[in-house]
C-alpha positions as CSV (number, residue, x, y, z in Angstrom):
1,M,269.5,-28.8,4.4
2,K,272.3,-29.6,6.8
3,I,275.6,-31.3,5.9
4,E,277.8,-32.8,8.6
5,K,281.2,-34.3,7.9
6,Q,281.6,-37.7,9.6
7,S,285.1,-38.5,8.1
8,N,287.1,-37.4,5.1
9,D,284.8,-39.5,2.8
10,V,281.5,-39.8,4.7
11,F,278.9,-37.1,5.3
12,T,275.4,-37.0,6.8
13,V,272.9,-34.9,5.0
14,T,269.7,-33.9,6.7
15,V,266.9,-32.7,4.4
16,L,264.1,-30.8,6.0
17,G,260.8,-31.1,4.3
18,S,257.3,-32.3,5.1
19,S,259.2,-35.3,6.3
20,T,262.8,-34.8,7.5
21,T,265.2,-37.4,6.2
22,Q,268.9,-38.3,6.9
23,H,271.3,-39.6,4.3
24,K,274.7,-41.1,4.7
25,V,276.8,-40.2,1.6
26,T,280.3,-41.4,0.6
27,I,282.5,-39.3,-1.6
28,T,286.0,-40.6,-2.2
29,D,288.8,-38.2,-3.1
30,D,289.1,-39.8,-6.5
31,V,285.4,-39.4,-7.3
32,H,285.4,-35.8,-5.9
33,Q,288.4,-34.9,-8.2
34,D,286.8,-36.6,-11.2
35,L,283.5,-34.8,-10.8
36,T,284.7,-31.3,-9.7
37,N,288.4,-31.1,-10.8
38,G,289.0,-29.5,-7.5
39,Q,286.6,-26.6,-8.3
40,A,284.2,-27.3,-5.4
41,S,284.6,-28.8,-1.9
42,K,282.9,-32.1,-1.0
43,E,280.3,-30.1,1.0
44,E,279.5,-27.9,-2.0
45,L,279.3,-31.0,-4.2
46,L,276.8,-32.5,-1.8
47,D,274.8,-29.3,-1.6
48,F,274.6,-29.3,-5.5
49,S,273.9,-33.0,-5.7
50,F,271.0,-32.9,-3.2
51,R,269.4,-29.9,-4.9
52,F,269.8,-31.8,-8.2
53,L,268.0,-34.8,-6.6
54,L,265.3,-32.7,-5.0
55,D,264.5,-31.1,-8.3
56,R,263.7,-34.7,-9.5
57,E,262.2,-36.5,-6.5
58,P,261.0,-36.0,-3.0
59,N,263.6,-36.4,-0.2
60,T,261.7,-39.5,1.0
61,S,262.7,-41.2,-2.2
62,I,266.4,-40.5,-1.9
63,L,268.4,-43.5,-0.6
64,S,269.4,-43.4,3.0
65,S,272.9,-44.5,2.4
66,F,274.8,-44.3,-0.9
67,E,278.0,-43.5,-2.7
68,I,277.7,-40.2,-4.7
69,M,278.1,-41.8,-8.1
70,V,275.0,-43.9,-7.6
71,I,273.1,-40.7,-8.6
72,D,274.5,-41.2,-12.1
73,R,272.9,-44.6,-12.4
74,Y,269.5,-43.1,-11.8
75,F,270.0,-39.8,-13.6
76,T,272.5,-40.1,-16.5
77,E,272.8,-36.3,-16.8
78,Y,274.2,-36.0,-13.3
79,K,277.9,-36.0,-14.3
80,S,277.5,-33.4,-17.0
81,E,275.3,-31.2,-14.8
82,V,278.0,-31.3,-12.1
83,R,280.7,-30.4,-14.6
84,K,278.6,-27.5,-16.0
85,W,278.0,-26.2,-12.5
86,C,281.7,-26.4,-11.6
87,A,282.6,-24.5,-14.8
88,K,280.4,-21.6,-13.6
89,I,282.1,-21.5,-10.2
90,V,285.5,-20.4,-11.6
């Protein structure tokens, strides 16, 4: 997996698999703070989030462009899993 910062809020994530996919993901500062409480960088949050998604679906099923909180609409445990992960970082 490769994460490239396009701007402060926008990242391109390339997932290598049987099919390589690219995803444009937006993470605002407010959402980043709400999810991680400053315990992880946006890149670390993206890495965790894509591993979370890939545990549940193939990379070809992940939206090509989305705001990070969209994950919570599909997987309601997302927020709590992020917060549990952040608590372990400290």
